[in-house]
PDB file as gemmi writes it, atoms N, CA and C in Angstrom:
CRYST1    1.000    1.000    1.000  90.00  90.00  90.00 P 1                      
ATOM      1  N   UNK A   1     -51.608 220.644  24.250  1.00  0.00           N  
ATOM      2  CA  UNK A   1     -51.211 219.386  23.670  1.00  0.00           C  
ATOM      3  C   UNK A   1     -52.465 218.538  23.431  1.00  0.00           C  
ATOM      4  N   UNK A   2     -52.562 217.970  22.267  1.00  0.00           N  
ATOM      5  CA  UNK A   2     -53.736 217.194  21.896  1.00  0.00           C  
ATOM      6  C   UNK A   2     -53.499 215.721  22.216  1.00  0.00           C  
ATOM      7  N   UNK A   3     -54.522 215.072  22.795  1.00  0.00           N  
ATOM      8  CA  UNK A   3     -54.431 213.666  23.173  1.00  0.00           C  
ATOM      9  C   UNK A   3     -54.759 212.792  21.970  1.00  0.00           C  
ATOM     10  N   UNK A   4     -53.969 211.765  21.765  1.00  0.00           N  
ATOM     11  CA  UNK A   4     -54.209 210.819  20.682  1.00  0.00           C  
ATOM     12  C   UNK A   4     -55.322 209.864  21.105  1.00  0.00           C  
ATOM     13  N   UNK A   5     -56.448 209.891  20.409  1.00  0.00           N  
ATOM     14  CA  UNK A   5     -57.604 209.070  20.796  1.00  0.00           C  
ATOM     15  C   UNK A   5     -57.474 207.622  20.340  1.00  0.00           C  
ATOM     16  N   UNK A   6     -56.465 207.336  19.529  1.00  0.00           N  
ATOM     17  CA  UNK A   6     -56.261 205.967  19.065  1.00  0.00           C  
ATOM     18  C   UNK A   6     -55.345 205.171  19.978  1.00  0.00           C  
ATOM     19  N   UNK A   7     -54.858 205.790  21.040  1.00  0.00           N  
ATOM     20  CA  UNK A   7     -53.973 205.101  21.971  1.00  0.00           C  
ATOM     21  C   UNK A   7     -54.784 204.096  22.787  1.00  0.00           C  
ATOM     22  N   UNK A   8     -54.320 202.871  22.768  1.00  0.00           N  
ATOM     23  CA  UNK A   8     -54.991 201.839  23.558  1.00  0.00           C  
ATOM     24  C   UNK A   8     -54.595 201.990  25.007  1.00  0.00           C  
ATOM     25  N   UNK A   9     -55.548 201.831  25.889  1.00  0.00           N  
ATOM     26  CA  UNK A   9     -55.284 201.885  27.326  1.00  0.00           C  
ATOM     27  C   UNK A   9     -55.400 200.478  27.889  1.00  0.00           C  
ATOM     28  N   UNK A  10     -54.475 200.160  28.767  1.00  0.00           N  
ATOM     29  CA  UNK A  10     -54.518 198.850  29.414  1.00  0.00           C  
ATOM     30  C   UNK A  10     -55.740 198.761  30.331  1.00  0.00           C  
ATOM     31  N   UNK A  11     -56.325 197.577  30.400  1.00  0.00           N  
ATOM     32  CA  UNK A  11     -57.464 197.340  31.290  1.00  0.00           C  
ATOM     33  C   UNK A  11     -56.940 197.320  32.727  1.00  0.00           C  
ATOM     34  N   UNK A  12     -57.381 198.278  33.523  1.00  0.00           N  
ATOM     35  CA  UNK A  12     -56.930 198.393  34.909  1.00  0.00           C  
ATOM     36  C   UNK A  12     -58.077 198.146  35.896  1.00  0.00           C  
ATOM     37  N   UNK A  13     -59.184 197.592  35.424  1.00  0.00           N  
ATOM     38  CA  UNK A  13     -60.346 197.354  36.279  1.00  0.00           C  
ATOM     39  C   UNK A  13     -60.107 196.149  37.180  1.00  0.00           C  
ATOM     40  N   UNK A  14     -60.608 196.256  38.401  1.00  0.00           N  
ATOM     41  CA  UNK A  14     -60.529 195.132  39.326  1.00  0.00           C  
ATOM     42  C   UNK A  14     -61.447 194.001  38.862  1.00  0.00           C  
ATOM     43  N   UNK A  15     -62.660 194.346  38.479  1.00  0.00           N  
ATOM     44  CA  UNK A  15     -63.618 193.389  37.918  1.00  0.00           C  
ATOM     45  C   UNK A  15     -64.165 193.973  36.629  1.00  0.00           C  
ATOM     46  N   UNK A  16     -64.340 193.120  35.632  1.00  0.00           N  
ATOM     47  CA  UNK A  16     -64.883 193.552  34.352  1.00  0.00           C  
ATOM     48  C   UNK A  16     -65.726 192.413  33.773  1.00  0.00           C  
ATOM     49  N   UNK A  17     -66.155 192.561  32.526  1.00  0.00           N  
ATOM     50  CA  UNK A  17     -66.973 191.512  31.906  1.00  0.00           C  
ATOM     51  C   UNK A  17     -66.232 190.178  31.826  1.00  0.00           C  
ATOM     52  N   UNK A  18     -64.917 190.242  31.663  1.00  0.00           N  
ATOM     53  CA  UNK A  18     -64.132 189.016  31.580  1.00  0.00           C  
ATOM     54  C   UNK A  18     -64.091 188.278  32.910  1.00  0.00           C  
ATOM     55  N   UNK A  19     -64.381 188.956  33.998  1.00  0.00           N  
ATOM     56  CA  UNK A  19     -64.397 188.303  35.314  1.00  0.00           C  
ATOM     57  C   UNK A  19     -65.433 187.186  35.343  1.00  0.00           C  
ATOM     58  N   UNK A  20     -66.559 187.399  34.676  1.00  0.00           N  
ATOM     59  CA  UNK A  20     -67.589 186.347  34.601  1.00  0.00           C  
ATOM     60  C   UNK A  20     -67.081 185.132  33.835  1.00  0.00           C  
ATOM     61  N   UNK A  21     -66.309 185.373  32.791  1.00  0.00           N  
ATOM     62  CA  UNK A  21     -65.730 184.274  32.020  1.00  0.00           C  
ATOM     63  C   UNK A  21     -64.730 183.508  32.888  1.00  0.00           C  
ATOM     64  N   UNK A  22     -63.900 184.243  33.624  1.00  0.00           N  
ATOM     65  CA  UNK A  22     -62.936 183.594  34.511  1.00  0.00           C  
ATOM     66  C   UNK A  22     -63.653 182.779  35.585  1.00  0.00           C  
ATOM     67  N   UNK A  23     -64.704 183.321  36.155  1.00  0.00           N  
ATOM     68  CA  UNK A  23     -65.459 182.606  37.189  1.00  0.00           C  
ATOM     69  C   UNK A  23     -66.084 181.333  36.621  1.00  0.00           C  
ATOM     70  N   UNK A  24     -66.756 181.444  35.483  1.00  0.00           N  
ATOM     71  CA  UNK A  24     -67.411 180.281  34.873  1.00  0.00           C  
ATOM     72  C   UNK A  24     -66.394 179.216  34.467  1.00  0.00           C  
ATOM     73  N   UNK A  25     -65.273 179.644  33.897  1.00  0.00           N  
ATOM     74  CA  UNK A  25     -64.234 178.688  33.505  1.00  0.00           C  
ATOM     75  C   UNK A  25     -63.640 178.011  34.733  1.00  0.00           C  
ATOM     76  N   UNK A  26     -63.425 178.785  35.796  1.00  0.00           N  
ATOM     77  CA  UNK A  26     -62.918 178.214  37.046  1.00  0.00           C  
ATOM     78  C   UNK A  26     -63.875 177.184  37.625  1.00  0.00           C  
ATOM     79  N   UNK A  27     -65.166 177.507  37.620  1.00  0.00           N  
ATOM     80  CA  UNK A  27     -66.166 176.554  38.121  1.00  0.00           C  
ATOM     81  C   UNK A  27     -66.129 175.269  37.299  1.00  0.00           C  
ATOM     82  N   UNK A  28     -66.115 175.412  35.989  1.00  0.00           N  
ATOM     83  CA  UNK A  28     -66.113 174.247  35.108  1.00  0.00           C  
ATOM     84  C   UNK A  28     -64.856 173.402  35.309  1.00  0.00           C  
ATOM     85  N   UNK A  29     -63.692 174.043  35.296  1.00  0.00           N  
ATOM     86  CA  UNK A  29     -62.452 173.280  35.471  1.00  0.00           C  
ATOM     87  C   UNK A  29     -62.344 172.697  36.873  1.00  0.00           C  
ATOM     88  N   UNK A  30     -62.794 173.439  37.886  1.00  0.00           N  
ATOM     89  CA  UNK A  30     -62.766 172.919  39.252  1.00  0.00           C  
ATOM     90  C   UNK A  30     -63.639 171.693  39.408  1.00  0.00           C  
ATOM     91  N   UNK A  31     -64.702 171.622  38.639  1.00  0.00           N  
ATOM     92  CA  UNK A  31     -65.600 170.477  38.683  1.00  0.00           C  
ATOM     93  C   UNK A  31     -65.043 169.307  37.868  1.00  0.00           C  
ATOM     94  N   UNK A  32     -64.422 169.619  36.715  1.00  0.00           N  
ATOM     95  CA  UNK A  32     -63.992 168.574  35.790  1.00  0.00           C  
ATOM     96  C   UNK A  32     -62.661 167.929  36.132  1.00  0.00           C  
ATOM     97  N   UNK A  33     -61.720 168.722  36.653  1.00  0.00           N  
ATOM     98  CA  UNK A  33     -60.378 168.182  36.880  1.00  0.00           C  
ATOM     99  C   UNK A  33     -59.917 168.489  38.303  1.00  0.00           C  
ATOM    100  N   UNK A  34     -58.787 167.940  38.663  1.00  0.00           N  
ATOM    101  CA  UNK A  34     -58.183 168.196  39.966  1.00  0.00           C  
ATOM    102  C   UNK A  34     -58.005 169.710  40.134  1.00  0.00           C  
ATOM    103  N   UNK A  35     -58.429 170.270  41.266  1.00  0.00           N  
ATOM    104  CA  UNK A  35     -58.352 171.717  41.455  1.00  0.00           C  
ATOM    105  C   UNK A  35     -56.931 172.285  41.352  1.00  0.00           C  
ATOM    106  N   UNK A  36     -55.929 171.509  41.719  1.00  0.00           N  
ATOM    107  CA  UNK A  36     -54.542 171.982  41.596  1.00  0.00           C  
ATOM    108  C   UNK A  36     -54.190 172.164  40.121  1.00  0.00           C  
ATOM    109  N   UNK A  37     -54.584 171.210  39.286  1.00  0.00           N  
ATOM    110  CA  UNK A  37     -54.320 171.336  37.851  1.00  0.00           C  
ATOM    111  C   UNK A  37     -55.092 172.510  37.253  1.00  0.00           C  
ATOM    112  N   UNK A  38     -56.319 172.679  37.696  1.00  0.00           N  
ATOM    113  CA  UNK A  38     -57.118 173.808  37.217  1.00  0.00           C  
ATOM    114  C   UNK A  38     -56.441 175.125  37.572  1.00  0.00           C  
ATOM    115  N   UNK A  39     -55.943 175.220  38.796  1.00  0.00           N  
ATOM    116  CA  UNK A  39     -55.258 176.438  39.234  1.00  0.00           C  
ATOM    117  C   UNK A  39     -53.997 176.686  38.410  1.00  0.00           C  
ATOM    118  N   UNK A  40     -53.225 175.646  38.158  1.00  0.00           N  
ATOM    119  CA  UNK A  40     -52.005 175.793  37.355  1.00  0.00           C  
ATOM    120  C   UNK A  40     -52.341 176.262  35.949  1.00  0.00           C  
ATOM    121  N   UNK A  41     -53.326 175.641  35.325  1.00  0.00           N  
ATOM    122  CA  UNK A  41     -53.716 175.999  33.960  1.00  0.00           C  
ATOM    123  C   UNK A  41     -54.205 177.444  33.899  1.00  0.00           C  
ATOM    124  N   UNK A  42     -55.088 177.799  34.823  1.00  0.00           N  
ATOM    125  CA  UNK A  42     -55.685 179.139  34.762  1.00  0.00           C  
ATOM    126  C   UNK A  42     -54.701 180.232  35.153  1.00  0.00           C  
ATOM    127  N   UNK A  43     -53.760 179.921  36.026  1.00  0.00           N  
ATOM    128  CA  UNK A  43     -52.746 180.906  36.394  1.00  0.00           C  
ATOM    129  C   UNK A  43     -51.730 181.062  35.264  1.00  0.00           C  
ATOM    130  N   UNK A  44     -51.381 179.965  34.613  1.00  0.00           N  
ATOM    131  CA  UNK A  44     -50.449 180.029  33.481  1.00  0.00           C  
ATOM    132  C   UNK A  44     -51.051 180.782  32.296  1.00  0.00           C  
ATOM    133  N   UNK A  45     -52.362 180.816  32.207  1.00  0.00           N  
ATOM    134  CA  UNK A  45     -53.032 181.516  31.118  1.00  0.00           C  
ATOM    135  C   UNK A  45     -52.717 183.016  31.127  1.00  0.00           C  
ATOM    136  N   UNK A  46     -52.636 183.610  32.300  1.00  0.00           N  
ATOM    137  CA  UNK A  46     -52.477 185.063  32.402  1.00  0.00           C  
ATOM    138  C   UNK A  46     -51.222 185.586  31.706  1.00  0.00           C  
ATOM    139  N   UNK A  47     -50.021 185.053  31.999  1.00  0.00           N  
ATOM    140  CA  UNK A  47     -48.856 185.567  31.264  1.00  0.00           C  
ATOM    141  C   UNK A  47     -48.903 185.226  29.778  1.00  0.00           C  
ATOM    142  N   UNK A  48     -49.478 184.071  29.429  1.00  0.00           N  
ATOM    143  CA  UNK A  48     -49.630 183.719  28.012  1.00  0.00           C  
ATOM    144  C   UNK A  48     -50.516 184.747  27.315  1.00  0.00           C  
ATOM    145  N   UNK A  49     -51.598 185.123  27.967  1.00  0.00           N  
ATOM    146  CA  UNK A  49     -52.527 186.107  27.420  1.00  0.00           C  
ATOM    147  C   UNK A  49     -51.850 187.463  27.223  1.00  0.00           C  
ATOM    148  N   UNK A  50     -51.106 187.912  28.230  1.00  0.00           N  
ATOM    149  CA  UNK A  50     -50.515 189.250  28.207  1.00  0.00           C  
ATOM    150  C   UNK A  50     -49.281 189.334  27.305  1.00  0.00           C  
ATOM    151  N   UNK A  51     -48.382 188.367  27.423  1.00  0.00           N  
ATOM    152  CA  UNK A  51     -47.093 188.469  26.743  1.00  0.00           C  
ATOM    153  C   UNK A  51     -47.030 187.801  25.380  1.00  0.00           C  
ATOM    154  N   UNK A  52     -47.951 186.901  25.076  1.00  0.00           N  
ATOM    155  CA  UNK A  52     -47.914 186.206  23.784  1.00  0.00           C  
ATOM    156  C   UNK A  52     -49.117 186.583  22.918  1.00  0.00           C  
ATOM    157  N   UNK A  53     -50.321 186.294  23.399  1.00  0.00           N  
ATOM    158  CA  UNK A  53     -51.511 186.525  22.576  1.00  0.00           C  
ATOM    159  C   UNK A  53     -51.790 188.004  22.312  1.00  0.00           C  
ATOM    160  N   UNK A  54     -51.688 188.822  23.333  1.00  0.00           N  
ATOM    161  CA  UNK A  54     -52.008 190.240  23.181  1.00  0.00           C  
ATOM    162  C   UNK A  54     -51.164 190.928  22.109  1.00  0.00           C  
ATOM    163  N   UNK A  55     -49.826 190.765  22.117  1.00  0.00           N  
ATOM    164  CA  UNK A  55     -49.042 191.417  21.060  1.00  0.00           C  
ATOM    165  C   UNK A  55     -49.334 190.888  19.656  1.00  0.00           C  
ATOM    166  N   UNK A  56     -49.591 189.596  19.556  1.00  0.00           N  
ATOM    167  CA  UNK A  56     -49.898 189.021  18.241  1.00  0.00           C  
ATOM    168  C   UNK A  56     -51.231 189.560  17.726  1.00  0.00           C  
ATOM    169  N   UNK A  57     -52.257 189.531  18.565  1.00  0.00           N  
ATOM    170  CA  UNK A  57     -53.580 190.001  18.149  1.00  0.00           C  
ATOM    171  C   UNK A  57     -53.601 191.505  17.900  1.00  0.00           C  
ATOM    172  N   UNK A  58     -52.769 192.262  18.614  1.00  0.00           N  
ATOM    173  CA  UNK A  58     -52.710 193.721  18.413  1.00  0.00           C  
ATOM    174  C   UNK A  58     -52.252 194.062  17.004  1.00  0.00           C  
ATOM    175  N   UNK A  59     -51.445 193.225  16.410  1.00  0.00           N  
ATOM    176  CA  UNK A  59     -50.999 193.445  15.023  1.00  0.00           C  
ATOM    177  C   UNK A  59     -52.161 193.435  14.042  1.00  0.00           C  
ATOM    178  N   UNK A  60     -53.238 192.766  14.430  1.00  0.00           N  
ATOM    179  CA  UNK A  60     -54.427 192.676  13.589  1.00  0.00           C  
ATOM    180  C   UNK A  60     -55.535 193.595  14.069  1.00  0.00           C  
ATOM    181  N   UNK A  61     -55.206 194.492  15.000  1.00  0.00           N  
ATOM    182  CA  UNK A  61     -56.178 195.451  15.510  1.00  0.00           C  
ATOM    183  C   UNK A  61     -57.145 194.885  16.524  1.00  0.00           C  
ATOM    184  N   UNK A  62     -56.818 193.730  17.092  1.00  0.00           N  
ATOM    185  CA  UNK A  62     -57.691 193.091  18.081  1.00  0.00           C  
ATOM    186  C   UNK A  62     -57.163 193.422  19.467  1.00  0.00           C  
ATOM    187  N   UNK A  63     -57.990 194.069  20.273  1.00  0.00           N  
ATOM    188  CA  UNK A  63     -57.611 194.459  21.620  1.00  0.00           C  
ATOM    189  C   UNK A  63     -57.997 193.348  22.586  1.00  0.00           C  
ATOM    190  N   UNK A  64     -57.054 192.486  22.902  1.00  0.00           N  
ATOM    191  CA  UNK A  64     -57.313 191.339  23.775  1.00  0.00           C  
ATOM    192  C   UNK A  64     -56.129 191.160  24.711  1.00  0.00           C  
ATOM    193  N   UNK A  65     -56.400 191.003  25.995  1.00  0.00           N  
ATOM    194  CA  UNK A  65     -55.351 190.727  26.953  1.00  0.00           C  
ATOM    195  C   UNK A  65     -54.432 191.890  27.245  1.00  0.00           C  
ATOM    196  N   UNK A  66     -54.852 193.091  26.911  1.00  0.00           N  
ATOM    197  CA  UNK A  66     -54.036 194.283  27.145  1.00  0.00           C  
ATOM    198  C   UNK A  66     -54.442 194.840  28.499  1.00  0.00           C  
ATOM    199  N   UNK A  67     -53.807 194.315  29.563  1.00  0.00           N  
ATOM    200  CA  UNK A  67     -54.258 194.620  30.914  1.00  0.00           C  
ATOM    201  C   UNK A  67     -53.082 194.892  31.844  1.00  0.00           C  
ATOM    202  N   UNK A  68     -53.396 195.488  32.979  1.00  0.00           N  
ATOM    203  CA  UNK A  68     -52.383 195.791  33.981  1.00  0.00           C  
ATOM    204  C   UNK A  68     -52.205 194.609  34.928  1.00  0.00           C  
ATOM    205  N   UNK A  69     -51.187 194.708  35.760  1.00  0.00           N  
ATOM    206  CA  UNK A  69     -50.959 193.676  36.770  1.00  0.00           C  
ATOM    207  C   UNK A  69     -52.157 193.564  37.707  1.00  0.00           C  
ATOM    208  N   UNK A  70     -52.745 194.695  38.057  1.00  0.00           N  
ATOM    209  CA  UNK A  70     -53.926 194.711  38.935  1.00  0.00           C  
ATOM    210  C   UNK A  70     -55.047 193.854  38.345  1.00  0.00           C  
ATOM    211  N   UNK A  71     -55.339 194.036  37.063  1.00  0.00           N  
ATOM    212  CA  UNK A  71     -56.404 193.269  36.421  1.00  0.00           C  
ATOM    213  C   UNK A  71     -56.029 191.795  36.334  1.00  0.00           C  
ATOM    214  N   UNK A  72     -54.787 191.515  36.003  1.00  0.00           N  
ATOM    215  CA  UNK A  72     -54.346 190.132  35.887  1.00  0.00           C  
ATOM    216  C   UNK A  72     -54.438 189.401  37.224  1.00  0.00           C  
ATOM    217  N   UNK A  73     -54.028 190.065  38.302  1.00  0.00           N  
ATOM    218  CA  UNK A  73     -54.113 189.441  39.627  1.00  0.00           C  
ATOM    219  C   UNK A  73     -55.556 189.262  40.076  1.00  0.00           C  
ATOM    220  N   UNK A  74     -56.422 190.199  39.719  1.00  0.00           N  
ATOM    221  CA  UNK A  74     -57.837 190.026  40.068  1.00  0.00           C  
ATOM    222  C   UNK A  74     -58.450 188.884  39.259  1.00  0.00           C  
ATOM    223  N   UNK A  75     -57.996 188.697  38.010  1.00  0.00           N  
ATOM    224  CA  UNK A  75     -58.456 187.548  37.221  1.00  0.00           C  
ATOM    225  C   UNK A  75     -58.077 186.246  37.911  1.00  0.00           C  
ATOM    226  N   UNK A  76     -56.864 186.183  38.437  1.00  0.00           N  
ATOM    227  CA  UNK A  76     -56.415 184.974  39.127  1.00  0.00           C  
ATOM    228  C   UNK A  76     -57.242 184.745  40.396  1.00  0.00           C  
ATOM    229  N   UNK A  77     -57.553 185.818  41.125  1.00  0.00           N  
ATOM    230  CA  UNK A  77     -58.393 185.686  42.331  1.00  0.00           C  
ATOM    231  C   UNK A  77     -59.786 185.169  41.973  1.00  0.00           C  
ATOM    232  N   UNK A  78     -60.353 185.671  40.884  1.00  0.00           N  
ATOM    233  CA  UNK A  78     -61.674 185.194  40.442  1.00  0.00           C  
ATOM    234  C   UNK A  78     -61.570 183.739  39.984  1.00  0.00           C  
ATOM    235  N   UNK A  79     -60.464 183.383  39.320  1.00  0.00           N  
ATOM    236  CA  UNK A  79     -60.234 181.985  38.939  1.00  0.00           C  
ATOM    237  C   UNK A  79     -60.263 181.081  40.165  1.00  0.00           C  
ATOM    238  N   UNK A  80     -59.571 181.495  41.219  1.00  0.00           N  
ATOM    239  CA  UNK A  80     -59.502 180.695  42.446  1.00  0.00           C  
ATOM    240  C   UNK A  80     -60.894 180.523  43.050  1.00  0.00           C  
ATOM    241  N   UNK A  81     -61.671 181.599  43.062  1.00  0.00           N  
ATOM    242  CA  UNK A  81     -63.039 181.511  43.582  1.00  0.00           C  
ATOM    243  C   UNK A  81     -63.862 180.527  42.755  1.00  0.00           C  
ATOM    244  N   UNK A  82     -63.744 180.607  41.442  1.00  0.00           N  
ATOM    245  CA  UNK A  82     -64.477 179.693  40.565  1.00  0.00           C  
ATOM    246  C   UNK A  82     -64.055 178.254  40.760  1.00  0.00           C  
ATOM    247  N   UNK A  83     -62.753 178.020  40.859  1.00  0.00           N  
ATOM    248  CA  UNK A  83     -62.249 176.659  41.081  1.00  0.00           C  
ATOM    249  C   UNK A  83     -62.773 176.111  42.401  1.00  0.00           C  
ATOM    250  N   UNK A  84     -62.766 176.935  43.438  1.00  0.00           N  
ATOM    251  CA  UNK A  84     -63.276 176.488  44.745  1.00  0.00           C  
ATOM    252  C   UNK A  84     -64.754 176.129  44.659  1.00  0.00           C  
ATOM    253  N   UNK A  85     -65.536 176.942  43.967  1.00  0.00           N  
ATOM    254  CA  UNK A  85     -66.968 176.639  43.807  1.00  0.00           C  
ATOM    255  C   UNK A  85     -67.147 175.333  43.049  1.00  0.00           C  
ATOM    256  N   UNK A  86     -66.409 175.175  41.956  1.00  0.00           N  
ATOM    257  CA  UNK A  86     -66.533 173.958  41.158  1.00  0.00           C  
ATOM    258  C   UNK A  86     -66.079 172.723  41.892  1.00  0.00           C  
ATOM    259  N   UNK A  87     -64.952 172.834  42.588  1.00  0.00           N  
ATOM    260  CA  UNK A  87     -64.362 171.663  43.237  1.00  0.00           C  
ATOM    261  C   UNK A  87     -65.084 171.269  44.515  1.00  0.00           C  
ATOM    262  N   UNK A  88     -65.569 172.244  45.258  1.00  0.00           N  
ATOM    263  CA  UNK A  88     -66.119 171.926  46.572  1.00  0.00           C  
ATOM    264  C   UNK A  88     -67.637 172.035  46.664  1.00  0.00           C  
ATOM    265  N   UNK A  89     -68.251 172.878  45.854  1.00  0.00           N  
ATOM    266  CA  UNK A  89     -69.707 173.020  45.903  1.00  0.00           C  
ATOM    267  C   UNK A  89     -70.364 172.175  44.820  1.00  0.00           C  
ATOM    268  N   UNK A  90     -70.019 172.449  43.572  1.00  0.00           N  
ATOM    269  CA  UNK A  90     -70.650 171.731  42.450  1.00  0.00           C  
ATOM    270  C   UNK A  90     -70.344 170.235  42.523  1.00  0.00           C  
ATOM    271  N   UNK A  91     -69.085 169.916  42.787  1.00  0.00           N  
ATOM    272  CA  UNK A  91     -68.697 168.504  42.847  1.00  0.00           C  
ATOM    273  C   UNK A  91     -69.400 167.768  43.981  1.00  0.00           C  
ATOM    274  N   UNK A  92     -69.648 168.458  45.108  1.00  0.00           N  
ATOM    275  CA  UNK A  92     -70.338 167.798  46.220  1.00  0.00           C  
ATOM    276  C   UNK A  92     -71.819 167.588  45.937  1.00  0.00           C  
ATOM    277  N   UNK A  93     -72.404 168.451  45.106  1.00  0.00           N  
ATOM    278  CA  UNK A  93     -73.821 168.323  44.770  1.00  0.00           C  
ATOM    279  C   UNK A  93     -74.037 167.334  43.634  1.00  0.00           C  
ATOM    280  N   UNK A  94     -73.238 167.456  42.568  1.00  0.00           N  
ATOM    281  CA  UNK A  94     -73.446 166.646  41.367  1.00  0.00           C  
ATOM    282  C   UNK A  94     -72.445 165.514  41.202  1.00  0.00           C  
ATOM    283  N   UNK A  95     -71.390 165.505  42.007  1.00  0.00           N  
ATOM    284  CA  UNK A  95     -70.355 164.491  41.852  1.00  0.00           C  
ATOM    285  C   UNK A  95     -69.440 164.821  40.697  1.00  0.00           C  
ATOM    286  N   UNK A  96     -68.334 164.114  40.629  1.00  0.00           N  
ATOM    287  CA  UNK A  96     -67.394 164.320  39.542  1.00  0.00           C  
ATOM    288  C   UNK A  96     -67.933 163.680  38.268  1.00  0.00           C  
ATOM    289  N   UNK A  97     -67.833 164.366  37.135  1.00  0.00           N  
ATOM    290  CA  UNK A  97     -68.390 163.810  35.904  1.00  0.00           C  
ATOM    291  C   UNK A  97     -67.572 162.650  35.332  1.00  0.00           C  
ATOM    292  N   UNK A  98     -66.325 162.531  35.741  1.00  0.00           N  
ATOM    293  CA  UNK A  98     -65.469 161.472  35.181  1.00  0.00           C  
ATOM    294  C   UNK A  98     -64.913 160.613  36.289  1.00  0.00           C  
TER     295      UNK A  98                                                      
END                                                                             
């Protein structure tokens, strides 16, 4: 049986290049806004990314947000780490910008 090489595979990595984006965004939001709001926004992003954006972008051949639960949960964990750094480390050193 021949394998179809055009089949998209879901991202099942625990950490990937997007983890850096999640960390940086978490740090920024943790510094800029209330950490609870940052957590709500960043956690709500995951199902929006997987169930709304990914299917729409796939119609145009763009592979975005096509990930497993494992990857999505690790993104949320990295978000939490970033928010904690922004809210408790960066904010204590530089103060709140607003």
